[in-house]
N, C-alpha and C positions, 0 to 999 in steps of 0.2 A: 504494500500500500504506500502511496505517495506521502512523504513527510511534508507538512506545510507549516509555515509560520503564520499563525492567525491568532488574533486576540480572542481570549476565552469569551469575551462579551459578544463577539460575532456569532460564535457557535451557540451561545445561550439565547441570543435574540432570535436567530433562525429556528432553533429548536422549539422555543416557546410559541412562535407564530405557527409552525407546523402543527403543533398540538392544538392550538387555538382553532385552526381551521378544521382539522380532522374531528376533534371532539365536539366542536360547536355545531357542525353539520350533522353529526351523529345524533345529537340531542334533539334535533328538529324533525326527525322522521315520523314521530307520532302525529305531527300536524297533517300528515298525508292520509291518515287512516280514513277519515270521512270523505274527502274528495275522491279517493281511489274506490272506496266502497260504493259511492253514488254513481261514478262514471263507468266502471268496468265490472262491478258486482263482486269484487273480492271481499269476502266477509272478514270479520274481526279476528276469528280464529286463524284463518289463513294468513292474514297480515301479521298477526302476532307470531306465527311460526317463522315468518321471514326474519323478524327482529330477533327471535330466539336463536335461529341458525347463525345470524351475524355474531351474536354474543358468544355462542359456544365455539365457533370456529376461531374467533379472536383469541380465545383462551387456549384451545388445543394446539393451534399452529404456532403460537407465540414462541415456545422454546426453540423450535426449529428455525424460525425466521431470525430469532436472536442470535443463534449460532452462526447463521449465514452473515449477519451483520458483524459479528466478532471476527469472522474469517476474511470477509471480502470488503468490509467497510460499511458503516452506517449510512453514508451519503448515497451510495448506490442503492441500498435497500430502500431508503426513504424515497428516492426518486422513482424507483419502480412501484412502490406502494402508492405514491401520489398519482402516477399515471394510471394504474389499475383502478384507483378510487374514482378518478374522473371518468374513465371508460364505463365503469359499472353504473354511474349515475346517468350517463348518456343512454346506456342500454335500458336502464330502469324506466326512463322517460318514454320508451317505446312499447312497453309491455301491454298485453291485452288480457292477462289472466293471472291466476295465483302462482302457477308454476314459474312463469317468467319473473314474477316479483321475487319469489324465493331464491331463484338462481342469481338474480342481479343484486337487489337490495339486501338479500340474505347472504348467500354463499360467496359471491364474488367480492362484495363490499367487506364482508367479514375478513376475508383473506387479505384484502388491500390494507385494512386498518392495522394489521400486525406490523406493517412497516413504517407507520407514521404516528404511532401513539407512544405511550410512556416507555415501554421497554427499550426499543431501539433508540429513541431520542435521548432518554436519560443515560443510556450506555455511552452514547457519543459525547454528550455534554460532560459526563463524569471524567472523560479522558482529557478534556481541555482545561477543566477548572481545578485549581489546587485543592488538595484534600480538606484544608481548613475552611474552604468556602463552598464545598460541594453540597452541603445540606441546604444552604440558602438557594443555590442554583437549582437544585432539584425542586425546591418549593416554588420557585418562580415558574419553572416549566409546568409543574402540576397545576398551578393557578391558571395557566393558559387555557386549560380545558374548561374551566368555569367562566373565564372571560369570553370564550367562544360561545358557551351556553347563554350567557347574558346578552351578547351582541347578535349572534346569528339566529337564534330562535325567533326573535321578533322580526328580523330581516327576512327569514324564510316565510313567515306568516304574511308579510307584505308582498313577497314575491308570488305566493300562491294566490293571493287576492288579485294581484295585477296581471299575472301571466298564466294562471292556472297551475295545477300541480306538475304537469309535464314541463312547462316552461320554467318553473321553479327548480326542478331537478337539473335542467340544462344550465341554469345560472349557477347552481351549486357545483356542477361539473367544471365550469370555467374557474370558479374560485379554487376548487381542489387542484386544478392543474398548476396553480401557483406553487404548490408544495414541491413540484418537480424542480423549480428554480431555487427555492429555499434550501433544498437538500444539499446544494453546494456548500452551504455554510456549516454543515456538520460533517463534511467529507474529510478524508485524510486523518492525520493524527497530529498532535503537537510537535513542534520542532525539537523540543527537549523532553526527556523523560528521566530525570536524574534519579528518581527513586528506584528505577529498575536497573541501574547500571551494574550493580553487583549481584543481580539475581540471574540464575539460569532461566532460559526460556521455559515456559510452562505450556504443556499440551492440554487440549480440551478434555481428553479422557482423564487426565490427572486432576483437573479442576472439578470435574463431575464426581470423581471418587472422593475427593477431598470434601466437597459439599455433602455428599451422601453419607459420609461418616461423621458429620458434625451435627450433634443433636440440636443446636440452635437453629440450623438451617430448616429443619423440619418444624420446629416451633414457629418460625416465621411463616411457613406455609399454613400452619393452623390459624394463626392470627389473620392472615390475609384472606383465607377462606371465609372467616367470619365477617371481615370488612365487605367482601363481595356480597354476602348474604344480606347484610344490612342495607347496602346501597340499592340493590335490586328490589328488595322487599319494599322499602320506603318509596322509591321512585315509581314503582309499578302500582302499588296498592294504597298509598296514603290518600290520593284524591278520592278514591271510592270509599275508603274508610270514613273520611270526613263527611261525605254525602250520607253514608249510613247513620251518622250521628246527627243528621238533620241540618247540616251546614250547606250553604250555597256552593255549587261546583267551582265558583270563582275563588273560593277560599283555598281549595286544593291547588289550583293553578298558581295562585300567588305564593303558596307555601313552597312549591317546587322552584319557583323563580328565586325566592329568598335563600333556599338551600344553595343554589348556584352562586348567588351573590356573596353569601357569608363564607363559602368555601374558598373564595379568592383570598380573603383575609386569613382564614385558617391555614391554608397551604403555605402562605408566606410566613406566618408566625411559627408554625411547626418546622418549616424548612430552616428558619433562622435558629430555632432551638436545637436543631440537629447538630449545629456547629458549636454549641455552647454547653449542652447538657448531654447526659448519657442517653443515647437514642432508645435503648430498650425500655428505660424507665418512662420516657415520654410516650412511647407507644402504649405501654401498659396503662398510663393515665388516660389516654384517649379512649381506650376500650372501656375502662371503668367509668369514664365520663359519659359514654354513650348509654351504659346501663342506668346511670343516675338520671339522665335526661329522659329516657323512655319511661322509667318509673314515675318521674314527676309529671310527665304528660298524661299518663293514664290515671294518675291520682286526683287530678283536678277536673272540673266540668269542661266539656268540649265546647269551646267558643272560638270565634275568629281570633281573639287575642291569644288564647292558649295555643292554637295552631300556629300562629305567627311566631310566638316565642319558641315553640318546639322547632320550627323550621330554621330559625336563626341559630339556635344552639346546636342542632344536629348538623346544620350546614358548616358551622365553624369546625366541627369534628369530622367532617365528611371524608375528604381525601388527604388530610394531613398525614395519614398513614403511608402515603406513597413515597414522599421524600425520605421519611424515616426508615421505611422497610428497604427501599432500594439503597439508601445510604448505609444501612447495616450490612447488607450483602457486599457492597463495595469495601466497607471498612474491614470486614472479616476476611474476605477472599481476594480483595484487590479488584481493579477495574478491567483487567485484561479480558475476562469473560463475563463481564457484568450483564451484558444483554442476554446471554444464555442463562445464567444462574437466576437473574431476576425474572427472566421469561418463564421459568418453571414455577417460581413463586406466584407470578401473575396468572398462570394457568389455574392455580388453586383459587385465586380471587374470582376468576370467571366461572369456575365450577360452583363456587359458593353463590355467585350471582344467579346461576341457573336455578339452584334450589330456592334462593330467596324469592325469585319471581314465580316459579312453578309451585313449590311446596306450600307457600302461603296461600295461593289460590286453591290448592287441593284441600288444605285444612279448612278453609272457609266453606268449600262445597260440602265437606263432611260434617262440620259442626255448626254452620250457619253464622259464624262470627270469626273475627280475627284475633280473638282473645288468646288462643293457643299459639298463634304465630308471634304475637307480641311477647308472650312468655318465653318462647324459644329464643327470640332475639335478645332478651335480657340475659338468659342463661349463657348464650353463646358469647355475649360481650364480657361476662365475668370470666369465662373459660379463656378467652383470648387475652384478657388482661393478665391472668395468672400464667399463661403460657409464655409471655414475653419476659417475665421477671428473671427466670433462671438462665437465660441465654448467655453463653460465653462469647463476649463480643471482642476479645482481643484478636488482632490480626494474626492469621496463621502463616502468612508469608511476611517478610520484612516490608511493611508498608504496602502500598499498592503496586501491583505488577504492571509492567509497561503496557501501554496501549498498543493495539495491533495497527 
């Protein structure tokens, strides 16, 4: 891979904008449900399956795409991901049935996103940014996802109103193509890598065996599974839950918007804390904090005010786990194979997300309420908090391994 002399801030800026576009567009696809249903007769179950496929493939393919990025360069992978992302949206704008939607907005887009979201981008940024500033950098990139949600969801709604859902997808494809250009900003590697000068080269197989034999790595997988469960459960079911409690549907929509807004602040704060405090302890505090917030939400009457307070508090704790978890992986194992190793942890997140969205609905169908799902969410938060405390977070190679 070509060695380049580039300011870490260029890599950080390009990486953050890539995540802003990729995640912002992704959060807007629910707006397509009604227009698609009305025009081509694709029902909600079939549309939901497309989004479920997208999430599942994003998780299952991530370790392999991360390994490709570690071997051949994050810039190339991000460029390919951005191109496929744009193509998938163009093809989705032409579909006439459920199968086409599931193949484009589901399968193809899910694979494309593996190259332009947290795993590949954080792996690239981690190689350019000094270790003492890595947590803040990861927090800024993570916040980009919520900036995208805050900016692009309303923009997509306006595009649908003005251009129709097909035209809005084409506009999204044009924006997605910008990621191909931005990928140049995270290509290559830093011109210097002094921490690796005295270290022998490490092979991928060695890194995987090293991680597989480290108990803390599996505990990080446990915690991130729980994070995925919480995020998907709340994002998918909170609006319906609030309507069940007699609140106006607009309260649920506002709550999700506030989650995105407050996650911007949370990602920044927890990214900054990753450079100043012990990461595993902050992670544990986030999970314990989620348990407290959920218990408090369920303990008071359900009103627009309580829903707003819950959304703000949960939003602050929403994805602060990302810079801390990825930062711990880099701290313990080095950044040489960060995309691969964090990709495996991210797969656990997406599997948790699958269960958070699906199992909560199943429990509702079986019991007639979300009570059991909320109880499970509280129990999982406590388990995740406890799981992070015993992690051995000392580097197992002398500082970070050289970037590829």
